[in-house]
Steps between C-alpha positions, in 0.01 A plus 500: 500500500322787675669810636320711759560856618307655786441870553282736701644459845585790724450668836138552606312573817275261688156491343627590154456295185760388249494306177795287401559393143687203361589510131589175330692404192490161335263327263345271763400766753128470431518127574636547853312551821654789689542583865626770732722439799673724748798468728573712803846515657572187700184327385416233246349585166124526547233408245246779448280384217481343158307533177432242230646530152177651367426721800171328576593379847697649786607373839633697794675441826287571805734779604410711196152386404275799457790747474706373206379423148687330216413555136669447166495622143645234275491724193730745679689222681432661834400377844388738771479495877266767637555554871255696713510605863871438527647433843856523636512119510455498120852641470701255289650433161222390267557245225296368212549143391389274217395146568551200278243455226208289618511591868397797708444635845760310698650689790846342495751733331704203379219404265538819295724499199568868436547799729543872471765694684253649748381848589520652847184613676541693824200602707553759771273529801 
């Protein structure tokens, strides 16, 4: 069992940067690949990127490649999403998710076992 809690969201202006954090609890956290998703009102949950259990590899959606970076610190049980050059269309609730042990990088939300409650990011123009 893994519990996830996101933080770091808020109201920013276009062009600003923001770093979201996801703190985990549970003995198996370091064995799970992790991912970040977001969901805007009226839209489906969107995959942003993923990171392997050991942090060696990352994978990003085209929409955020070059602007967003995922990292993790297993000793501190933390996963980060650093977002640069934010745009109004980045406004959404942002979620971290843990994938089943042995897999990583899938974009389908249904393939993730554990989710946080989300943190709101609002980007004003």
